[in-house]
C-alpha positions as CSV (number, residue, x, y, z in Angstrom):
1,M,-0.1,0.2,0.0
2,I,1.4,3.4,-1.1
3,R,0.5,6.4,0.7
4,P,0.5,9.5,-1.2
5,D,2.6,12.1,0.6
6,K,4.8,14.8,-0.9
7,W,7.8,12.8,-1.6
8,N,5.9,10.2,-3.2
9,L,4.1,12.4,-5.4
10,G,7.2,14.6,-6.0
11,L,9.3,11.6,-7.3
12,L,6.0,10.7,-9.2
13,C,6.1,13.8,-10.9
14,L,9.8,14.2,-11.5
15,T,9.8,10.7,-12.9
16,L,7.1,11.2,-15.6
17,E,8.4,14.5,-16.5
18,A,11.6,12.7,-17.2
19,I,10.0,10.3,-19.3
20,S,7.9,12.6,-21.4
21,L,10.9,14.5,-21.8
22,L,12.6,11.4,-23.2
23,G,9.7,10.9,-25.3
24,M,8.8,7.5,-24.2
25,A,5.3,8.1,-23.0
26,P,3.4,11.0,-24.6
27,G,0.5,10.5,-22.7
28,A,2.3,10.7,-19.7
29,Y,3.0,14.1,-20.6
30,A,-0.5,15.2,-21.0
31,Q,-1.0,14.1,-17.4
32,A,1.9,16.3,-16.4
33,T,0.2,19.5,-18.0
34,D,-2.4,18.9,-15.8
35,P,-2.8,22.5,-13.8
36,A,-3.4,21.1,-10.3
37,Q,-0.5,18.5,-11.1
38,L,1.6,21.3,-12.1
39,E,0.7,23.4,-9.4
40,A,1.5,20.5,-6.8
41,L,4.8,20.1,-9.0
42,G,5.6,23.9,-8.3
43,R,4.9,23.4,-4.4
44,I,6.9,20.4,-4.5
45,Q,9.8,22.2,-6.4
46,D,9.6,25.3,-4.1
47,S,9.7,23.0,-1.1
48,Q,12.7,21.2,-2.2
49,D,14.5,24.3,-3.2
50,Q,13.3,25.8,0.1
51,R,14.9,22.6,1.7
52,R,18.0,22.9,-0.3
53,V,18.4,26.7,0.7
54,A,17.6,25.8,4.5
55,L,20.2,22.6,4.1
56,E,23.0,24.8,2.4
57,A,22.5,27.2,5.0
58,A,22.5,24.5,8.0
59,E,25.6,23.4,6.6
60,Q,27.2,27.0,6.3
61,Q,26.0,27.6,9.9
62,A,27.3,24.3,11.0
63,A,30.7,25.1,9.0
64,Q,31.0,28.4,10.6
65,R,30.3,26.8,14.1
66,A,32.7,24.1,13.2
67,A,35.3,27.1,12.1
68,Q,34.5,29.1,15.6
69,Q,34.9,25.8,17.6
70,E,38.1,25.4,15.8
71,A,39.0,28.9,16.5
72,R,38.3,28.5,20.0
73,L,40.0,25.4,20.5
74,R,43.1,26.9,19.1
75,A,42.7,29.8,21.3
76,Q,42.6,27.9,24.3
77,A,45.4,25.8,23.1
78,A,47.5,28.8,22.6
79,A,46.2,30.1,25.9
80,N,47.1,27.0,27.8
81,A,50.5,27.1,25.7
82,A,51.0,30.4,27.3
83,R,49.8,29.6,30.5
84,I,52.4,26.7,30.6
85,A,54.9,28.7,29.0
86,A,54.6,31.7,31.9
87,A,54.4,29.0,34.3
88,R,57.7,27.3,33.4
89,N,59.1,30.9,33.1
90,A,58.0,31.7,36.6
91,H,59.1,28.8,37.7
92,S,62.6,29.1,36.2
93,E,62.4,32.6,37.3
94,A,61.9,31.7,41.0
95,E,64.8,29.1,40.6
96,W,66.9,31.7,39.2
97,Q,65.7,33.7,42.2
98,D,66.4,30.9,44.5
99,D,70.0,30.6,42.9
100,R,70.8,34.0,43.3
101,Q,69.9,34.4,46.9
102,Y,71.6,31.0,47.6
103,K,74.8,32.3,46.2
104,E,74.3,35.7,47.7
105,A,73.8,33.8,51.1
106,S,77.1,31.6,50.5
107,R,79.0,34.8,49.7
108,E,77.6,36.3,52.9
109,L,78.9,33.3,55.1
110,E,82.0,33.1,53.1
111,L,83.0,37.0,53.6
112,K,81.8,36.5,57.5
113,E,83.9,33.3,58.0
114,Q,87.0,35.3,56.3
115,Q,86.4,38.3,58.7
116,L,86.2,35.8,61.3
117,K,89.5,34.2,60.6
118,L,91.1,37.4,59.9
119,K,89.9,38.9,63.6
120,M,91.0,35.5,64.9
121,L,94.3,36.2,63.3
122,E,94.5,39.8,64.6
123,A,93.7,38.6,67.9
124,R,96.6,35.7,68.1
125,A,98.8,38.4,66.8
126,S,97.9,40.9,69.3
127,R,98.2,37.7,72.2
128,E,101.7,37.1,70.4
129,D,102.7,40.8,70.6
130,D,101.5,41.3,74.1
131,L,103.6,38.0,75.0
132,I,106.7,39.6,73.2
133,K,106.3,42.9,74.6
134,A,105.7,41.2,78.3
135,E,108.5,39.3,77.5
136,L,110.6,42.2,76.2
137,A,109.5,44.0,79.3
138,Q,110.9,41.4,81.9
139,K,114.1,40.8,79.8
140,Q,114.2,45.1,80.1
141,A,113.8,44.7,83.8
142,E,116.4,41.8,84.2
143,T,118.8,44.1,82.0
144,D,117.7,47.3,84.2
145,S,118.3,45.2,87.5
146,L,121.4,43.7,86.2
147,R,122.7,47.2,85.1
148,Q,121.9,48.7,88.3
149,S,123.5,45.9,90.2
150,A,126.5,46.5,88.1
151,Q,126.4,50.0,88.5
152,G,125.4,49.4,92.6
153,D,128.6,47.1,92.7
154,A,130.6,49.4,90.7
155,K,129.7,52.4,93.0
156,L,130.2,50.0,95.8
157,K,133.5,49.4,94.8
158,E,134.4,53.0,94.3
159,D,133.0,53.6,97.6
160,V,135.1,50.9,99.1
161,G,138.1,52.0,97.3
162,E,137.4,55.4,98.6
163,A,136.9,54.7,102.0
164,T,140.0,52.4,101.6
165,K,141.8,55.3,100.6
166,M,140.6,57.5,103.2
167,S,141.2,55.0,105.9
168,Q,144.8,54.8,105.0
169,R,145.2,58.6,105.2
170,H,146.4,60.0,108.3
171,W,144.3,62.6,110.1
172,W,146.6,65.2,109.3
173,E,146.5,65.1,105.7
174,G,143.2,66.6,104.6
175,N,140.9,66.0,102.3
C-alpha cells in the first residue's frame, strides 16, 4: 500500500516528466500538463528548493560553528601553551631567584668566615705581640736590674776604694 505524500507525489511527477522529456510516453506528458498537477509539482519544487536552501544554510552554519569551535580550540590551546610557558618561566625565574639568593647567602657566609678568620688572626697576633712585649719588658727589667746591680757594685767598689784610701790617710792629711 502506497501512501500519497509529498515526496512520493514529487517523485512520481519527476519520473513522469523525465519520461515525457525522453519521448517515451506521450500520454504521460499529457497528464503532467494538468494544472493541478503542475501546481502540486511547483509546490514540491519550491519546497525542495526551500529545503535545499535551508540545508545549504544549515551546512554553512555548521561549517561556521565548526570553524568557530576550531578557532576557540586553537585559542584555548594557545592560551594553555602561554599559561604553561608562563608557569615554566615563573618556575625558572623562581629557581633563578632561589639560586641567586643562595649564592648571595653563600658569599655572605664566606665573607663573614673570612672576617672571623681575620679577627682571629688579629687577636692571635695581638696576644703574641702582648706576650712578646711582656717578655721584652721582663728582659728589659732583668737588664735594668743587672745594670743597676752592676752600677751598684761599681759604686760600692768605688766607695769601698774611696773609704780604703781615706782610711789609709792620716788625720793630718786633709781632704
